[in-house]
C-alpha positions as CSV (number, residue, x, y, z in Angstrom):
1,M,4.5,-28.8,-13.9
2,R,2.9,-25.1,-14.7
3,R,3.4,-22.5,-12.4
4,L,-0.1,-21.1,-10.4
5,V,0.8,-17.5,-11.2
6,R,2.2,-15.6,-13.6
7,P,5.7,-13.4,-12.8
8,E,3.8,-11.0,-14.5
9,L,1.4,-10.6,-11.6
10,F,4.2,-10.5,-8.9
11,Q,5.7,-7.9,-10.9
12,W,2.4,-5.3,-11.7
13,Y,1.2,-6.1,-8.0
14,G,4.5,-5.5,-6.6
15,L,4.9,-2.3,-7.9
16,L,1.7,-0.7,-8.0
17,G,0.4,-2.6,-4.8
18,A,1.1,-0.1,-2.5
19,A,0.7,2.9,-4.4
20,I,-2.8,1.8,-5.0
21,V,-3.5,0.4,-1.6
22,W,-2.0,3.9,-0.5
23,A,-5.0,5.8,-2.5
24,A,-7.4,3.6,-1.3
25,Q,-6.5,4.3,2.6
26,F,-6.2,8.2,1.7
27,V,-9.5,8.5,0.1
28,L,-11.2,6.4,2.7
29,A,-9.8,7.9,5.6
30,F,-10.8,11.6,4.4
31,G,-14.3,9.9,4.1
32,I,-14.4,8.6,7.3
33,T,-13.0,11.7,8.9
34,V,-15.8,14.6,7.0
35,A,-18.1,11.8,7.7
36,R,-17.1,11.9,11.7
37,C,-16.9,15.6,11.7
38,G,-20.7,16.4,9.8
39,A,-23.8,16.8,11.9
40,G,-24.8,13.0,11.3
41,G,-22.0,11.4,11.7
42,N,-21.9,9.9,14.7
43,F,-21.9,5.6,13.0
44,G,-21.2,3.7,16.7
45,L,-16.9,3.5,16.3
46,A,-14.8,6.7,16.8
47,V,-12.7,7.5,14.0
48,G,-9.2,6.2,16.3
49,T,-10.5,2.6,15.6
50,W,-11.7,3.0,12.0
51,E,-8.0,4.2,11.4
52,V,-6.4,1.8,12.7
53,L,-8.1,-0.7,11.0
54,L,-7.3,0.6,7.8
55,I,-3.1,1.3,8.5
56,V,-3.6,-3.1,9.6
57,V,-5.3,-3.8,6.0
58,A,-3.2,-1.4,4.4
59,G,-0.3,-2.0,5.9
60,S,-0.3,-5.8,5.6
61,L,-1.6,-5.3,1.9
62,A,1.5,-2.9,1.4
63,L,4.1,-5.2,2.7
64,L,2.0,-8.1,0.5
65,G,3.7,-6.0,-2.3
66,E,6.7,-5.5,-0.9
67,A,6.7,-9.5,-0.8
68,A,5.7,-9.8,-4.2
69,A,8.1,-7.0,-5.4
70,I,11.1,-9.1,-3.4
71,T,9.9,-12.6,-5.1
72,V,10.7,-10.9,-8.6
73,F,13.4,-9.7,-7.6
74,L,14.6,-12.6,-6.2
75,G,13.8,-14.8,-8.9
76,T,16.1,-13.0,-11.3
77,P,19.6,-12.6,-10.1
78,E,21.4,-13.1,-12.9
79,V,19.3,-10.3,-15.1
80,E,20.4,-6.6,-15.6
81,H,17.3,-3.9,-15.3
82,D,19.0,-3.1,-18.9
83,D,18.6,-6.7,-20.2
84,P,16.0,-7.5,-23.3
85,P,12.5,-8.2,-22.2
86,P,10.3,-9.9,-20.3
87,D,13.6,-10.6,-17.5
88,G,15.5,-7.1,-18.0
89,R,11.7,-5.6,-17.1
90,R,10.4,-7.5,-14.2
91,H,14.2,-6.9,-12.9
92,F,13.9,-3.1,-13.3
93,F,10.7,-3.4,-12.1
94,A,11.5,-5.1,-9.3
95,S,13.7,-3.1,-8.0
96,A,12.0,0.1,-7.9
97,A,9.0,-1.5,-6.2
98,V,11.5,-2.7,-3.5
99,I,12.3,1.0,-2.9
100,G,8.6,2.5,-3.6
101,N,6.7,0.2,-1.1
102,L,8.7,1.0,1.7
103,L,8.1,4.1,0.7
104,F,4.4,3.9,0.6
105,L,4.4,1.9,3.7
106,M,5.6,4.6,5.8
107,I,3.0,6.7,4.4
108,I,0.2,4.6,5.1
109,L,1.7,4.4,9.1
110,L,2.8,8.3,9.4
111,S,-0.7,9.5,7.8
112,G,-2.6,7.2,10.1
113,I,-1.1,7.9,13.1
114,G,-1.5,11.4,12.2
115,I,-4.7,11.3,12.3
116,V,-5.2,8.4,15.2
117,S,-3.3,11.3,17.4
118,H,-5.3,14.4,16.1
119,S,-8.3,15.1,16.6
120,P,-9.8,16.0,13.3
121,C,-12.2,18.5,14.0
122,H,-13.8,20.9,16.8
123,Q,-17.5,21.3,16.8
124,S,-18.6,24.1,18.8
């Protein structure tokens, strides 16, 4: 029976998924904040509502990246990080991604909470 998802896809999403999601969350949050602070920036929802939505979506996608990294890491228990490719590379990237994804998840949470708790603009 053929596998539905190739291990390389898990490896690359586990390695790069949370970083790309954080970058997208950062750009979108910056855009929402700048748009809200502009002259015509009242577009219905408060900045806090948009930020909470971004935190939930980005956090969920970062957790999926963490799950992908853990899946690859646990799928190669007998492999060392310096074994020949592709298994050695998968194990090496997965072990780095497990820690990296947690860091990006914390960055997503802290940057979102900072924007929600602080008023981003003071118009006169």
